[in-house]
C-alpha positions as CSV (number, residue, x, y, z in Angstrom):
1,M,-11.3,-11.1,-8.2
2,A,-8.7,-8.5,-9.0
3,A,-7.8,-7.6,-12.6
4,R,-4.8,-9.7,-13.9
5,V,-2.1,-7.5,-15.3
6,C,1.4,-7.5,-16.3
7,A,3.1,-4.1,-15.3
8,G,6.4,-2.9,-14.3
9,C,9.1,-5.2,-13.4
10,S,6.7,-8.0,-13.3
11,A,6.2,-7.8,-17.0
12,Q,9.8,-7.9,-17.4
13,R,10.0,-11.3,-15.7
14,G,7.0,-12.3,-17.8
15,Q,4.8,-13.0,-14.5
16,F,1.2,-12.0,-14.3
17,V,0.0,-10.5,-11.1
18,E,-3.0,-9.0,-9.5
19,Q,-3.3,-5.5,-8.3
20,F,-4.7,-4.5,-4.9
21,A,-5.1,-1.5,-2.9
22,Y,-5.3,-1.0,1.0
23,V,-6.7,2.0,2.5
24,I,-5.3,3.0,5.8
25,N,-6.4,5.2,8.7
26,L,-4.6,6.1,12.0
27,T,-6.4,4.4,14.9
28,R,-5.9,7.7,16.8
29,P,-6.8,10.5,14.2
30,E,-4.8,13.1,16.2
31,A,-1.7,11.2,15.2
32,W,-1.7,13.0,11.8
33,S,-0.6,16.2,13.5
34,D,0.5,15.2,17.0
35,P,2.1,11.5,17.0
36,N,3.3,10.0,20.0
37,E,6.8,8.5,20.0
38,F,5.5,5.1,19.4
39,E,3.1,6.2,16.5
40,A,6.0,8.2,14.7
41,G,8.3,5.2,15.0
42,K,5.8,2.9,13.4
43,V,5.0,5.4,10.7
44,R,8.6,5.5,9.8
45,E,8.8,1.8,9.7
46,H,5.7,1.8,7.5
47,F,7.5,4.2,5.2
48,A,10.5,2.1,4.9
49,Y,8.4,-1.2,4.4
50,L,6.8,0.6,1.5
51,Q,10.1,1.7,0.1
52,G,11.1,-1.9,0.1
53,Y,8.1,-2.9,-2.1
54,L,8.9,0.0,-4.3
55,S,12.5,-1.2,-4.7
56,A,11.2,-4.6,-5.7
57,G,8.9,-3.2,-8.3
58,R,5.7,-4.4,-6.4
59,L,4.4,-0.9,-5.2
60,I,2.7,1.1,-7.8
61,L,1.8,4.1,-5.6
62,A,1.5,5.2,-2.0
63,G,0.2,8.4,-0.6
64,R,-2.3,10.2,1.6
65,V,-5.0,12.8,1.4
66,M,-3.9,16.1,3.2
67,T,-7.0,17.0,4.9
68,P,-7.1,16.5,8.7
69,G,-8.2,13.0,9.7
70,G,-7.6,11.7,6.2
71,F,-6.8,8.5,4.9
72,G,-3.8,6.8,2.8
73,I,-3.8,4.5,0.0
74,I,-1.4,1.9,-1.1
75,V,-1.6,0.3,-4.6
76,F,0.4,-2.8,-5.2
77,E,0.9,-6.1,-7.0
78,A,0.7,-9.4,-5.4
79,E,0.2,-12.9,-6.6
80,D,-3.3,-13.3,-5.2
81,E,-5.5,-12.0,-2.6
82,A,-4.0,-14.3,0.2
83,A,-0.5,-12.6,-0.5
84,A,-2.0,-9.3,-0.6
85,Q,-3.7,-9.8,2.7
86,R,-0.3,-11.0,4.2
87,Q,1.5,-8.1,2.8
88,M,-1.1,-5.5,4.2
89,E,-1.1,-7.3,7.7
90,A,2.8,-7.2,7.7
91,D,3.0,-3.5,7.4
92,P,4.6,-2.3,10.6
93,A,1.9,0.2,11.4
94,V,-1.0,-2.1,10.7
95,A,0.7,-4.9,12.7
96,A,1.3,-2.6,15.7
97,G,-2.3,-1.3,15.5
98,V,-1.2,2.2,14.7
99,M,-3.2,2.1,11.5
100,R,-6.3,0.2,10.4
101,A,-6.3,-1.3,6.9
102,E,-8.8,-2.6,4.5
103,L,-7.9,-4.5,1.4
104,H,-9.6,-4.0,-1.9
105,P,-9.2,-5.6,-5.4
106,F,-7.8,-2.9,-7.7
107,R,-7.0,-2.1,-11.3
108,V,-5.1,1.0,-12.6
109,A,-7.1,2.2,-15.7
110,L,-4.9,4.9,-16.7
111,L,-1.4,5.9,-15.6
112,R,0.8,8.7,-16.9
113,G,3.6,7.5,-19.2
114,E,1.6,4.3,-20.0
115,T,-0.3,3.6,-23.1
116,G,-2.8,0.9,-23.4
């Protein structure tokens, strides 16, 4: 079970949600440096998808390691694990098979600008 938190805009609405992270890897590791047209398009859609969750106040952070063949991580809020799974699977790059994703319960312990 993920930690129950009230953060960001969810706190403003008074709704408690859970935090999750999904770790992503490109199914073709060479696509980090040499994506084909399809992969590049799905990565752009992936970025736009995450921007939508950021605008909605549900995305906490998203990024990737900069080493070749590395991985990305998306930390976000969802009502429960089933909703988090649906959100991850709806990511355009995941849905298209350009990226593999693995969901994990998550809890932000320390965050710059936040006091506990």
